[in-house]
N, C-alpha and C positions, 0 to 999 in steps of 0.2 A: 507490375508493382501497384500502380494507382488503382487499377481495376478491382483489386482486392480491398482497397481502403473504403470504397463506397459502400459495399454490402456490410463491411464491419461497422462502418459509421451508422448505418441503418439499424443494425442489430442492437448496438449500444444505445442509440437514441430511443428505440422502441422500448427497451427494458427500463431505461431510466425515466422516460416520460410517463410510462404506465405506472411505475412505482411511485413517482412524484404525485400523480393524481390520487392514488390510494392513500399515500402518506398524508397529503394535505387534507383530504376529505375526512379522514379518520383522526387527524391531528396526532399522528404517531411517528415515532422514530425507528420503528422495528423493521422498516423496509430499506433503510439507508445503506447500512454496511453490507447486508446480504446481497443487495442489488449490485453494489460495487464488485463484490467477488464473483457473482454470477455472470456479470458482463465479461470478465476476463475468461471465464470457463467457456462461455458461449462463443467468443471470438476464437479461442484455441480450437474448439471442436469444429467450428466452421472451416477454419484454415486447414485442418487435417483432412476434413471431408473433401474440400475442393482440390486439394493437392494429391489425393490418392492416385496411384500408389505412392505414399509418402516416403521419401528416402529415409532410411534408418538413421542416418547421421543427424537429421533434422528433428528427430523426436525429442531430443534433449530439451529444447526450449519450451514447446507446448506442455510437455509432461511436467517440467519444473514449475511452470506457471499454474497449471491445474492443481498440483500439490500445494503450492503456496496459497492459492485462492480457497481451496477447501479448508485448509487449516485456519487461515485468517477469518474467512466467512463464518466458519463454525464457532470459533472463539467469540467473535463479536456478536453473533446472533444469540448465543447463550448469555453473554454479558448484558445485552440490552433487554432481554426478557427478564433478567434478574433485577436490574436497576429500574426498569420501566421507561425512563425518559433520558434523553441525552441533553444535558443542560446547555450545551453549545447552541442548540436550536431554539431555546426558550423565547428569544426576542424575534426571531425570523419566522418561526413556525406558524403563527396565526395569520400572517399576511401571505396571500397567494403569490405575489411577485417577489417579495423578499425571500420566501422559502424556495421559489423556483430558481433564484440566482444560485443557490447552493447546488441544486441538481444540475444546472447548466455547467457549473464549474466541475462537478463530478464527471459529467459526460465528456467534457473536453479533456479532462485529466486522464481518463481511461484511454481515450483514443491516442493521446500523446505517449503515454507510458507503454502502450501496447505496440508502438511502431516497430521495435526490433523484431517482434514476432510476426507482424504483418509483412514487413519488407523482406525478411529472410526467405520466405516461401518461394520467391521467384529466383533466388540465387542458384547458380548452376554448379558450384564447387562440390566435388564428390570426395574430397580429402578431409580426413579428420585432423584439422589443425590443432596445434597446442592451445590455441585460443579457446577452443571448445572445452577442453579439459580445465583450463584456468577459470573460464567463466562459470562452468558448472560447479567447480569447487567453491568459488566465491559466493555463488547463489545459495549453495547448500549451507555454507557457514551463516549466511544471512537468515535463512529459514530457521536454523537451529538457534541462532541468537534471539530472534523474535519469539520463538516458542518458549525457550527457557525464561526470557524476561516476562512473558505473559503468565507463565505458570508461577513464577516467584511472586509476582504482584498479586495474583489471584489468591494464593495461599496466605500472603501477608494480610490482605483485606478480609479474608475469611476468619481471621483471629479477632474476636471482639475487642481485645485489648489494643488493637491497632486501628480501630475505626476512624479516629480523628488524627492520625499521624501519617507522615509521608514515608514510604519505603526508602531505605538507604542501605539495604543489605544486598548480597548477591551481586548480580551484574549492575545493580543500581548504586553499588559502592564505587564502581569503576567510572561509570558515566550516568548522567541523570536521565537519559532517554535511550536505553539500550534497545528497546523495541524499534525505535526509529533508526538507530544505527543498523540494525538487522535489515530493515526495509530498504534502506539505501544500498547496502551491500548486495541484497538480492537483485535489484534492478541494474546495478552496475555490472554484476555478473552476467545477467541476461544479455546486456548490450555487448559485452566482450564475447560471449558465445556467438551472437548473431554476426559479429564481424567476419566470421568465416564465410558468410554468404552475401555480405553487403557490397554494393558497388554503385558508383554514380550518385544519383539522387537519393539512393537508399541510405546514404550516410546521414540523412536527416534524422535517422533513428537515434542519433546522439542526443536529440531533444529529450528522449525518454529519461536517462539518468539525470540530465540537467534539470528537467522539470520536477522530478520527484524530490530532488535535493532542495529546489526552490520552494516547492509546496510545503515540505515538512519543516524547513527552517525559517520561512518568511511569511507563509500565508495561513494554512489551516492546521498545521501540526504543532510545533513547539510554541509559537506565540500564544495560541489559545490555551494550551496546558499551563504555561507559565502564568498567564493571566489568572487562571483559576487557582493556582498554587499561591500566588501573591495575595489574593483575597482571603484565602483560608489560613495560610501559614506565614504571611509576610511580616508579621510583628514578632515572630518567634526567633530567638537567637540561634537555635539549632538549625532552623531552616536557612537563615542567612549564612551560617558557617558552611552548610552543605553546598549552597549555591556558589560561594566564594572558592571552595576547595575542590569542586567536582566539575569536570568538563561536561558539556552537553552531549556530545556525540563521539568525539575522538580525544582520548587522553592526551594532554599536552598541546593540542591543536585548536579544538573547538568545543 
């Protein structure tokens, strides 16, 4: 189990450190999100290669993660090339160590989130548990939710009449951050899938959904977006009403 974690750690570290050096030296944000996605793809491909012949039952997890990473990475890569800069990094980008802190957080996050995929490789179960079907379904719903939310937001922003307004239609009418709802669903599903092969210390993979929820709700996701929204729309009644009447992630709960 742990012997696979070390090479995965080195792969993720090399990708992120190399990208950080380029990003800081060029003062660009164009490497950030694509490196995040490529890290998961690289780990997935490495695990498949080291575990060959890879049991058919286990293909679910790396394939779902590669599909997720290709979609998210492609979308974010096109977005950053369109907008040019990510304002979240304006204060930290000029400083070597302040900018590096973000990349360290990203490296750690990738390794924690990828734990179910890393640990399940050594599992010996050959039965297709109902957990695999359930987890696969939840992860698929998560990808679809993210995809629809991103498409709706992109189309909304593409309309010049909406340039200075906040989207409140489609999935955004149900929750304020449907893309994050989909992201959380995806990784919860991956963990449930992996349960079919986890045992002993491998249950530390539970850190994956716990960390992604913590990351998005308390560290680098929702708090940063809300801060930007407050600065831009905070004095508008329509925004205040939207915030008061619309859940963040789960209708009626949060």
